[in-house]
PyMOL Python script that loads the backbone (N, CA, C, O; Angstrom):
from pymol import cmd

cmd.read_pdbstr("""\
ATOM      1  N   UNK A   1      -3.874   6.050   7.408  1.00  0.00           N
ATOM      2  CA  UNK A   1      -2.957   4.996   7.802  1.00  0.00           C
ATOM      3  C   UNK A   1      -1.555   5.490   7.662  1.00  0.00           C
ATOM      4  O   UNK A   1      -1.198   6.095   6.651  1.00  0.00           O
ATOM      5  N   UNK A   2      -0.766   5.244   8.649  1.00  0.00           N
ATOM      6  CA  UNK A   2       0.646   5.624   8.583  1.00  0.00           C
ATOM      7  C   UNK A   2       1.485   4.417   8.221  1.00  0.00           C
ATOM      8  O   UNK A   2       0.989   3.291   8.231  1.00  0.00           O
ATOM      9  N   UNK A   3       2.754   4.639   7.899  1.00  0.00           N
ATOM     10  CA  UNK A   3       3.628   3.555   7.507  1.00  0.00           C
ATOM     11  C   UNK A   3       3.801   2.668   8.736  1.00  0.00           C
ATOM     12  O   UNK A   3       3.917   1.455   8.561  1.00  0.00           O
ATOM     13  N   UNK A   4       3.826   3.174   9.947  1.00  0.00           N
ATOM     14  CA  UNK A   4       3.954   2.364  11.122  1.00  0.00           C
ATOM     15  C   UNK A   4       2.726   1.431  11.327  1.00  0.00           C
ATOM     16  O   UNK A   4       2.873   0.292  11.769  1.00  0.00           O
ATOM     17  N   UNK A   5       1.537   1.934  11.003  1.00  0.00           N
ATOM     18  CA  UNK A   5       0.308   1.150  11.076  1.00  0.00           C
ATOM     19  C   UNK A   5       0.390   0.021   9.999  1.00  0.00           C
ATOM     20  O   UNK A   5       0.009  -1.123  10.247  1.00  0.00           O
ATOM     21  N   UNK A   6       0.877   0.377   8.858  1.00  0.00           N
ATOM     22  CA  UNK A   6       1.100  -0.673   7.809  1.00  0.00           C
ATOM     23  C   UNK A   6       1.989  -1.733   8.245  1.00  0.00           C
ATOM     24  O   UNK A   6       1.663  -2.911   8.098  1.00  0.00           O
ATOM     25  N   UNK A   7       3.175  -1.366   8.811  1.00  0.00           N
ATOM     26  CA  UNK A   7       4.103  -2.336   9.274  1.00  0.00           C
ATOM     27  C   UNK A   7       3.572  -3.177  10.342  1.00  0.00           C
ATOM     28  O   UNK A   7       3.865  -4.371  10.398  1.00  0.00           O
ATOM     29  N   UNK A   8       2.759  -2.578  11.245  1.00  0.00           N
ATOM     30  CA  UNK A   8       2.096  -3.372  12.316  1.00  0.00           C
ATOM     31  C   UNK A   8       1.185  -4.370  11.781  1.00  0.00           C
ATOM     32  O   UNK A   8       1.115  -5.485  12.297  1.00  0.00           O
ATOM     33  N   UNK A   9       0.402  -3.997  10.663  1.00  0.00           N
ATOM     34  CA  UNK A   9      -0.472  -4.960  10.082  1.00  0.00           C
ATOM     35  C   UNK A   9       0.312  -6.066   9.387  1.00  0.00           C
ATOM     36  O   UNK A   9      -0.106  -7.223   9.416  1.00  0.00           O
ATOM     37  N   UNK A  10       1.379  -5.751   8.797  1.00  0.00           N
ATOM     38  CA  UNK A  10       2.225  -6.785   8.180  1.00  0.00           C
ATOM     39  C   UNK A  10       2.708  -7.727   9.184  1.00  0.00           C
ATOM     40  O   UNK A  10       2.738  -8.924   8.898  1.00  0.00           O
ATOM     41  N   UNK A  11       3.108  -7.295  10.387  1.00  0.00           N
ATOM     42  CA  UNK A  11       3.565  -8.147  11.435  1.00  0.00           C
ATOM     43  C   UNK A  11       2.386  -9.028  11.962  1.00  0.00           C
ATOM     44  O   UNK A  11       2.500 -10.236  12.167  1.00  0.00           O
ATOM     45  N   UNK A  12       1.243  -8.305  12.163  1.00  0.00           N
ATOM     46  CA  UNK A  12       0.070  -9.048  12.661  1.00  0.00           C
ATOM     47  C   UNK A  12      -0.317 -10.194  11.721  1.00  0.00           C
ATOM     48  O   UNK A  12      -0.656 -11.285  12.182  1.00  0.00           O
ATOM     49  N   UNK A  13      -0.270  -9.962  10.465  1.00  0.00           N
ATOM     50  CA  UNK A  13      -0.680 -11.015   9.486  1.00  0.00           C
ATOM     51  C   UNK A  13       0.523 -11.859   9.006  1.00  0.00           C
ATOM     52  O   UNK A  13       0.380 -12.653   8.076  1.00  0.00           O
ATOM     53  N   UNK A  14       1.705 -11.693   9.634  1.00  0.00           N
ATOM     54  CA  UNK A  14       2.886 -12.483   9.436  1.00  0.00           C
ATOM     55  C   UNK A  14       3.227 -12.428   7.878  1.00  0.00           C
ATOM     56  O   UNK A  14       3.410 -13.455   7.225  1.00  0.00           O
ATOM     57  N   UNK A  15       3.293 -11.215   7.365  1.00  0.00           N
ATOM     58  CA  UNK A  15       3.587 -11.131   5.914  1.00  0.00           C
ATOM     59  C   UNK A  15       4.742 -10.176   5.773  1.00  0.00           C
ATOM     60  O   UNK A  15       4.847  -9.171   6.475  1.00  0.00           O
ATOM     61  N   UNK A  16       5.612 -10.525   4.835  1.00  0.00           N
ATOM     62  CA  UNK A  16       6.793  -9.705   4.523  1.00  0.00           C
ATOM     63  C   UNK A  16       6.592  -8.896   3.249  1.00  0.00           C
ATOM     64  O   UNK A  16       7.480  -8.177   2.792  1.00  0.00           O
ATOM     65  N   UNK A  17       5.351  -9.044   2.676  1.00  0.00           N
ATOM     66  CA  UNK A  17       5.034  -8.327   1.473  1.00  0.00           C
ATOM     67  C   UNK A  17       3.674  -7.713   1.525  1.00  0.00           C
ATOM     68  O   UNK A  17       2.756  -8.269   2.129  1.00  0.00           O
ATOM     69  N   UNK A  18       3.525  -6.542   0.885  1.00  0.00           N
ATOM     70  CA  UNK A  18       2.227  -5.859   0.819  1.00  0.00           C
ATOM     71  C   UNK A  18       2.151  -5.092  -0.498  1.00  0.00           C
ATOM     72  O   UNK A  18       3.197  -4.803  -1.081  1.00  0.00           O
ATOM     73  N   UNK A  19       1.019  -4.766  -0.969  1.00  0.00           N
ATOM     74  CA  UNK A  19       0.899  -3.885  -2.148  1.00  0.00           C
ATOM     75  C   UNK A  19      -0.218  -2.921  -1.935  1.00  0.00           C
ATOM     76  O   UNK A  19      -1.197  -3.218  -1.250  1.00  0.00           O
ATOM     77  N   UNK A  20      -0.073  -1.765  -2.523  1.00  0.00           N
ATOM     78  CA  UNK A  20      -1.058  -0.746  -2.513  1.00  0.00           C
ATOM     79  C   UNK A  20      -1.286  -0.352  -3.964  1.00  0.00           C
ATOM     80  O   UNK A  20      -0.353   0.075  -4.644  1.00  0.00           O
ATOM     81  N   UNK A  21      -2.532  -0.492  -4.448  1.00  0.00           N
ATOM     82  CA  UNK A  21      -2.743  -0.274  -5.875  1.00  0.00           C
ATOM     83  C   UNK A  21      -4.170   0.263  -6.037  1.00  0.00           C
ATOM     84  O   UNK A  21      -5.089  -0.084  -5.295  1.00  0.00           O
ATOM     85  N   UNK A  22      -4.303   1.130  -7.053  1.00  0.00           N
ATOM     86  CA  UNK A  22      -5.641   1.671  -7.407  1.00  0.00           C
ATOM     87  C   UNK A  22      -6.298   0.697  -8.350  1.00  0.00           C
ATOM     88  O   UNK A  22      -5.703   0.265  -9.338  1.00  0.00           O
ATOM     89  N   UNK A  23      -7.525   0.357  -8.038  1.00  0.00           N
ATOM     90  CA  UNK A  23      -8.338  -0.542  -8.878  1.00  0.00           C
ATOM     91  C   UNK A  23      -9.416   0.196  -9.537  1.00  0.00           C
ATOM     92  O   UNK A  23     -10.313   0.718  -8.875  1.00  0.00           O
ATOM     93  N   UNK A  24      -9.365   0.264 -10.856  1.00  0.00           N
ATOM     94  CA  UNK A  24     -10.435   1.005 -11.632  1.00  0.00           C
ATOM     95  C   UNK A  24     -11.807   0.486 -11.389  1.00  0.00           C
ATOM     96  O   UNK A  24     -12.731   1.275 -11.192  1.00  0.00           O
ATOM     97  N   UNK A  25     -11.989  -0.824 -11.392  1.00  0.00           N
ATOM     98  CA  UNK A  25     -13.313  -1.439 -11.205  1.00  0.00           C
ATOM     99  C   UNK A  25     -13.907  -1.033  -9.855  1.00  0.00           C
ATOM    100  O   UNK A  25     -15.113  -0.812  -9.749  1.00  0.00           O
ATOM    101  N   UNK A  26     -13.058  -0.934  -8.820  1.00  0.00           N
ATOM    102  CA  UNK A  26     -13.547  -0.631  -7.458  1.00  0.00           C
ATOM    103  C   UNK A  26     -13.543   0.879  -7.266  1.00  0.00           C
ATOM    104  O   UNK A  26     -14.201   1.394  -6.362  1.00  0.00           O
ATOM    105  N   UNK A  27     -12.811   1.581  -8.105  1.00  0.00           N
ATOM    106  CA  UNK A  27     -12.674   3.032  -7.994  1.00  0.00           C
ATOM    107  C   UNK A  27     -12.088   3.480  -6.669  1.00  0.00           C
ATOM    108  O   UNK A  27     -12.498   4.480  -6.081  1.00  0.00           O
ATOM    109  N   UNK A  28     -11.080   2.674  -6.207  1.00  0.00           N
ATOM    110  CA  UNK A  28     -10.428   3.007  -4.884  1.00  0.00           C
ATOM    111  C   UNK A  28      -9.092   2.241  -4.835  1.00  0.00           C
ATOM    112  O   UNK A  28      -8.806   1.337  -5.621  1.00  0.00           O
ATOM    113  N   UNK A  29      -8.323   2.672  -3.866  1.00  0.00           N
ATOM    114  CA  UNK A  29      -7.089   2.041  -3.526  1.00  0.00           C
ATOM    115  C   UNK A  29      -7.335   0.875  -2.659  1.00  0.00           C
ATOM    116  O   UNK A  29      -8.166   0.956  -1.755  1.00  0.00           O
ATOM    117  N   UNK A  30      -6.631  -0.262  -2.887  1.00  0.00           N
ATOM    118  CA  UNK A  30      -6.738  -1.430  -2.054  1.00  0.00           C
ATOM    119  C   UNK A  30      -5.364  -1.821  -1.566  1.00  0.00           C
ATOM    120  O   UNK A  30      -4.447  -2.012  -2.364  1.00  0.00           O
ATOM    121  N   UNK A  31      -5.223  -1.936  -0.323  1.00  0.00           N
ATOM    122  CA  UNK A  31      -3.983  -2.441   0.310  1.00  0.00           C
ATOM    123  C   UNK A  31      -4.151  -3.916   0.556  1.00  0.00           C
ATOM    124  O   UNK A  31      -5.105  -4.358   1.196  1.00  0.00           O
ATOM    125  N   UNK A  32      -3.204  -4.672   0.034  1.00  0.00           N
ATOM    126  CA  UNK A  32      -3.245  -6.111   0.151  1.00  0.00           C
ATOM    127  C   UNK A  32      -2.076  -6.590   0.974  1.00  0.00           C
ATOM    128  O   UNK A  32      -0.921  -6.287   0.672  1.00  0.00           O
ATOM    129  N   UNK A  33      -2.366  -7.307   1.972  1.00  0.00           N
ATOM    130  CA  UNK A  33      -1.374  -7.869   2.854  1.00  0.00           C
ATOM    131  C   UNK A  33      -1.724  -9.374   2.968  1.00  0.00           C
ATOM    132  O   UNK A  33      -2.689  -9.719   3.650  1.00  0.00           O
ATOM    133  N   UNK A  34      -0.975 -10.254   2.328  1.00  0.00           N
ATOM    134  CA  UNK A  34      -1.303 -11.695   2.312  1.00  0.00           C
ATOM    135  C   UNK A  34      -2.703 -11.850   1.757  1.00  0.00           C
ATOM    136  O   UNK A  34      -2.992 -11.329   0.679  1.00  0.00           O
ATOM    137  N   UNK A  35      -3.541 -12.516   2.426  1.00  0.00           N
ATOM    138  CA  UNK A  35      -4.949 -12.770   1.992  1.00  0.00           C
ATOM    139  C   UNK A  35      -5.926 -11.680   2.462  1.00  0.00           C
ATOM    140  O   UNK A  35      -7.136 -11.818   2.281  1.00  0.00           O
ATOM    141  N   UNK A  36      -5.431 -10.646   3.036  1.00  0.00           N
ATOM    142  CA  UNK A  36      -6.216  -9.604   3.583  1.00  0.00           C
ATOM    143  C   UNK A  36      -6.232  -8.356   2.750  1.00  0.00           C
ATOM    144  O   UNK A  36      -5.179  -7.958   2.251  1.00  0.00           O
ATOM    145  N   UNK A  37      -7.367  -7.713   2.569  1.00  0.00           N
ATOM    146  CA  UNK A  37      -7.543  -6.538   1.670  1.00  0.00           C
ATOM    147  C   UNK A  37      -8.166  -5.441   2.467  1.00  0.00           C
ATOM    148  O   UNK A  37      -9.095  -5.690   3.235  1.00  0.00           O
ATOM    149  N   UNK A  38      -7.676  -4.204   2.307  1.00  0.00           N
ATOM    150  CA  UNK A  38      -8.223  -3.078   3.019  1.00  0.00           C
ATOM    151  C   UNK A  38      -8.432  -1.954   1.980  1.00  0.00           C
ATOM    152  O   UNK A  38      -7.525  -1.577   1.238  1.00  0.00           O
ATOM    153  N   UNK A  39      -9.647  -1.454   1.970  1.00  0.00           N
ATOM    154  CA  UNK A  39      -9.958  -0.291   1.125  1.00  0.00           C
ATOM    155  C   UNK A  39      -9.441   0.965   1.784  1.00  0.00           C
ATOM    156  O   UNK A  39      -9.652   1.183   2.977  1.00  0.00           O
ATOM    157  N   UNK A  40      -8.756   1.801   1.001  1.00  0.00           N
ATOM    158  CA  UNK A  40      -8.290   3.072   1.460  1.00  0.00           C
ATOM    159  C   UNK A  40      -8.817   4.174   0.596  1.00  0.00           C
ATOM    160  O   UNK A  40      -8.868   4.038  -0.626  1.00  0.00           O
ATOM    161  N   UNK A  41      -9.214   5.279   1.212  1.00  0.00           N
ATOM    162  CA  UNK A  41      -9.647   6.425   0.366  1.00  0.00           C
ATOM    163  C   UNK A  41      -8.461   7.065  -0.277  1.00  0.00           C
ATOM    164  O   UNK A  41      -7.325   6.826   0.133  1.00  0.00           O
ATOM    165  N   UNK A  42      -8.695   7.867  -1.268  1.00  0.00           N
ATOM    166  CA  UNK A  42      -7.583   8.483  -2.051  1.00  0.00           C
ATOM    167  C   UNK A  42      -6.609   9.257  -1.119  1.00  0.00           C
ATOM    168  O   UNK A  42      -5.394   9.082  -1.207  1.00  0.00           O
ATOM    169  N   UNK A  43      -7.133  10.072  -0.271  1.00  0.00           N
ATOM    170  CA  UNK A  43      -6.216  10.949   0.552  1.00  0.00           C
ATOM    171  C   UNK A  43      -5.355  10.096   1.461  1.00  0.00           C
ATOM    172  O   UNK A  43      -4.171  10.387   1.627  1.00  0.00           O
ATOM    173  N   UNK A  44      -5.916   9.042   2.060  1.00  0.00           N
ATOM    174  CA  UNK A  44      -5.126   8.177   2.949  1.00  0.00           C
ATOM    175  C   UNK A  44      -4.044   7.409   2.100  1.00  0.00           C
ATOM    176  O   UNK A  44      -2.885   7.309   2.503  1.00  0.00           O
ATOM    177  N   UNK A  45      -4.467   6.877   0.924  1.00  0.00           N
ATOM    178  CA  UNK A  45      -3.513   6.142   0.154  1.00  0.00           C
ATOM    179  C   UNK A  45      -2.374   7.006  -0.373  1.00  0.00           C
ATOM    180  O   UNK A  45      -1.212   6.600  -0.371  1.00  0.00           O
ATOM    181  N   UNK A  46      -2.740   8.232  -0.832  1.00  0.00           N
ATOM    182  CA  UNK A  46      -1.682   9.120  -1.317  1.00  0.00           C
ATOM    183  C   UNK A  46      -0.773   9.586  -0.333  1.00  0.00           C
ATOM    184  O   UNK A  46       0.416   9.747  -0.609  1.00  0.00           O
ATOM    185  N   UNK A  47      -1.300   9.845   0.945  1.00  0.00           N
ATOM    186  CA  UNK A  47      -0.404  10.179   2.112  1.00  0.00           C
ATOM    187  C   UNK A  47       0.502   9.003   2.460  1.00  0.00           C
ATOM    188  O   UNK A  47       1.662   9.229   2.802  1.00  0.00           O
ATOM    189  N   UNK A  48       0.037   7.780   2.389  1.00  0.00           N
ATOM    190  CA  UNK A  48       0.792   6.618   2.633  1.00  0.00           C
ATOM    191  C   UNK A  48       1.917   6.438   1.640  1.00  0.00           C
ATOM    192  O   UNK A  48       3.049   6.118   2.002  1.00  0.00           O
ATOM    193  N   UNK A  49       1.575   6.655   0.360  1.00  0.00           N
ATOM    194  CA  UNK A  49       2.611   6.576  -0.724  1.00  0.00           C
ATOM    195  C   UNK A  49       3.709   7.615  -0.514  1.00  0.00           C
ATOM    196  O   UNK A  49       4.884   7.339  -0.755  1.00  0.00           O
ATOM    197  N   UNK A  50       3.320   8.822  -0.062  1.00  0.00           N
ATOM    198  CA  UNK A  50       4.366   9.815   0.231  1.00  0.00           C
ATOM    199  C   UNK A  50       5.303   9.393   1.377  1.00  0.00           C
ATOM    200  O   UNK A  50       6.512   9.617   1.323  1.00  0.00           O
ATOM    201  N   UNK A  51       4.705   8.769   2.428  1.00  0.00           N
ATOM    202  CA  UNK A  51       5.525   8.296   3.530  1.00  0.00           C
ATOM    203  C   UNK A  51       6.431   7.120   3.118  1.00  0.00           C
ATOM    204  O   UNK A  51       7.511   6.942   3.682  1.00  0.00           O
ATOM    205  N   UNK A  52       5.998   6.336   2.155  1.00  0.00           N
ATOM    206  CA  UNK A  52       6.824   5.133   1.786  1.00  0.00           C
ATOM    207  C   UNK A  52       7.874   5.410   0.713  1.00  0.00           C
ATOM    208  O   UNK A  52       8.780   4.593   0.543  1.00  0.00           O
ATOM    209  N   UNK A  53       7.798   6.484   0.008  1.00  0.00           N
ATOM    210  CA  UNK A  53       8.607   6.760  -1.148  1.00  0.00           C
ATOM    211  C   UNK A  53      10.111   6.692  -0.950  1.00  0.00           C
ATOM    212  O   UNK A  53      10.830   6.317  -1.876  1.00  0.00           O
ATOM    213  N   UNK A  54      10.613   7.047   0.239  1.00  0.00           N
ATOM    214  CA  UNK A  54      12.034   7.065   0.541  1.00  0.00           C
ATOM    215  C   UNK A  54      12.567   5.836   1.143  1.00  0.00           C
ATOM    216  O   UNK A  54      13.748   5.809   1.491  1.00  0.00           O
ATOM    217  N   UNK A  55      11.763   4.761   1.304  1.00  0.00           N
ATOM    218  CA  UNK A  55      12.246   3.558   1.880  1.00  0.00           C
ATOM    219  C   UNK A  55      12.894   2.628   0.816  1.00  0.00           C
ATOM    220  O   UNK A  55      12.377   2.488  -0.292  1.00  0.00           O
ATOM    221  N   UNK A  56      13.982   2.029   1.163  1.00  0.00           N
ATOM    222  CA  UNK A  56      14.703   1.159   0.176  1.00  0.00           C
ATOM    223  C   UNK A  56      13.922  -0.068  -0.209  1.00  0.00           C
ATOM    224  O   UNK A  56      14.063  -0.557  -1.330  1.00  0.00           O
ATOM    225  N   UNK A  57      13.090  -0.589   0.697  1.00  0.00           N
ATOM    226  CA  UNK A  57      12.372  -1.860   0.394  1.00  0.00           C
ATOM    227  C   UNK A  57      11.005  -1.610  -0.188  1.00  0.00           C
ATOM    228  O   UNK A  57      10.173  -2.516  -0.203  1.00  0.00           O
ATOM    229  N   UNK A  58      10.748  -0.420  -0.664  1.00  0.00           N
ATOM    230  CA  UNK A  58       9.477  -0.067  -1.266  1.00  0.00           C
ATOM    231  C   UNK A  58       9.716   0.342  -2.766  1.00  0.00           C
ATOM    232  O   UNK A  58      10.577   1.174  -3.053  1.00  0.00           O
ATOM    233  N   UNK A  59       8.960  -0.244  -3.674  1.00  0.00           N
ATOM    234  CA  UNK A  59       9.022   0.121  -5.094  1.00  0.00           C
ATOM    235  C   UNK A  59       7.711   0.812  -5.437  1.00  0.00           C
ATOM    236  O   UNK A  59       6.630   0.231  -5.335  1.00  0.00           O
ATOM    237  N   UNK A  60       7.841   2.072  -5.847  1.00  0.00           N
ATOM    238  CA  UNK A  60       6.694   2.816  -6.315  1.00  0.00           C
ATOM    239  C   UNK A  60       6.665   3.018  -7.802  1.00  0.00           C
ATOM    240  O   UNK A  60       7.625   3.523  -8.385  1.00  0.00           O
ATOM    241  N   UNK A  61       5.576   2.630  -8.422  1.00  0.00           N
ATOM    242  CA  UNK A  61       5.440   2.751  -9.865  1.00  0.00           C
ATOM    243  C   UNK A  61       4.144   3.454 -10.201  1.00  0.00           C
ATOM    244  O   UNK A  61       3.281   3.624  -9.340  1.00  0.00           O
ATOM    245  N   UNK A  62       4.008   3.853 -11.419  1.00  0.00           N
ATOM    246  CA  UNK A  62       2.789   4.463 -11.952  1.00  0.00           C
ATOM    247  C   UNK A  62       2.007   3.349 -12.657  1.00  0.00           C
ATOM    248  O   UNK A  62       2.530   2.590 -13.472  1.00  0.00           O
ATOM    249  N   UNK A  63       0.714   3.301 -12.287  1.00  0.00           N
ATOM    250  CA  UNK A  63      -0.149   2.227 -12.844  1.00  0.00           C
ATOM    251  C   UNK A  63      -1.444   2.935 -13.217  1.00  0.00           C
ATOM    252  O   UNK A  63      -2.176   3.379 -12.332  1.00  0.00           O
ATOM    253  N   UNK A  64      -1.735   3.048 -14.472  1.00  0.00           N
ATOM    254  CA  UNK A  64      -2.978   3.670 -14.947  1.00  0.00           C
ATOM    255  C   UNK A  64      -3.212   5.015 -14.344  1.00  0.00           C
ATOM    256  O   UNK A  64      -4.297   5.260 -13.816  1.00  0.00           O
ATOM    257  N   UNK A  65      -2.276   5.880 -14.392  1.00  0.00           N
ATOM    258  CA  UNK A  65      -2.344   7.250 -13.941  1.00  0.00           C
ATOM    259  C   UNK A  65      -2.457   7.353 -12.380  1.00  0.00           C
ATOM    260  O   UNK A  65      -2.817   8.409 -11.861  1.00  0.00           O
ATOM    261  N   UNK A  66      -2.161   6.292 -11.671  1.00  0.00           N
ATOM    262  CA  UNK A  66      -2.135   6.328 -10.241  1.00  0.00           C
ATOM    263  C   UNK A  66      -0.852   5.648  -9.785  1.00  0.00           C
ATOM    264  O   UNK A  66      -0.332   4.763 -10.464  1.00  0.00           O
ATOM    265  N   UNK A  67      -0.353   6.061  -8.648  1.00  0.00           N
ATOM    266  CA  UNK A  67       0.893   5.405  -8.165  1.00  0.00           C
ATOM    267  C   UNK A  67       0.485   4.110  -7.432  1.00  0.00           C
ATOM    268  O   UNK A  67      -0.589   4.023  -6.839  1.00  0.00           O
ATOM    269  N   UNK A  68       1.381   3.112  -7.496  1.00  0.00           N
ATOM    270  CA  UNK A  68       1.227   1.888  -6.807  1.00  0.00           C
ATOM    271  C   UNK A  68       2.477   1.610  -6.014  1.00  0.00           C
ATOM    272  O   UNK A  68       3.537   2.140  -6.347  1.00  0.00           O
ATOM    273  N   UNK A  69       2.396   0.804  -4.983  1.00  0.00           N
ATOM    274  CA  UNK A  69       3.571   0.490  -4.191  1.00  0.00           C
ATOM    275  C   UNK A  69       3.643  -1.015  -3.884  1.00  0.00           C
ATOM    276  O   UNK A  69       2.641  -1.659  -3.572  1.00  0.00           O
ATOM    277  N   UNK A  70       4.848  -1.534  -3.985  1.00  0.00           N
ATOM    278  CA  UNK A  70       5.089  -2.889  -3.571  1.00  0.00           C
ATOM    279  C   UNK A  70       6.108  -2.806  -2.358  1.00  0.00           C
ATOM    280  O   UNK A  70       7.204  -2.256  -2.460  1.00  0.00           O
ATOM    281  N   UNK A  71       5.668  -3.366  -1.277  1.00  0.00           N
ATOM    282  CA  UNK A  71       6.468  -3.340  -0.051  1.00  0.00           C
ATOM    283  C   UNK A  71       6.957  -4.717   0.205  1.00  0.00           C
ATOM    284  O   UNK A  71       6.185  -5.670   0.316  1.00  0.00           O
ATOM    285  N   UNK A  72       8.317  -4.819   0.303  1.00  0.00           N
ATOM    286  CA  UNK A  72       8.958  -6.139   0.627  1.00  0.00           C
ATOM    287  C   UNK A  72       9.887  -5.909   1.792  1.00  0.00           C
ATOM    288  O   UNK A  72      11.027  -5.470   1.644  1.00  0.00           O
ATOM    289  N   UNK A  73       9.377  -6.208   2.905  1.00  0.00           N
ATOM    290  CA  UNK A  73      10.145  -5.899   4.158  1.00  0.00           C
ATOM    291  C   UNK A  73      10.860  -7.177   4.640  1.00  0.00           C
ATOM    292  O   UNK A  73      11.551  -7.151   5.659  1.00  0.00           O
TER     293      UNK A  73
END
""", "prot")
cmd.dss("prot")
cmd.show_as("cartoon", "prot")
cmd.util.cbc("prot")
cmd.orient("prot")
């Protein structure tokens, strides 16, 4: 998933916020946009985090030894 695909999903679901977080119980990254949830494999999620890191409206933090992102567009 690219950042453009993410922004298209945010537009599709009429959401100005999204989050990408690793969940230990699920052992995977989950992208949340409004009430919608998408499972992402590690490589896809890590590539998306790299794409998002330089954007002003994205906050990237470390959460339980994995990076997380809050997107407020």
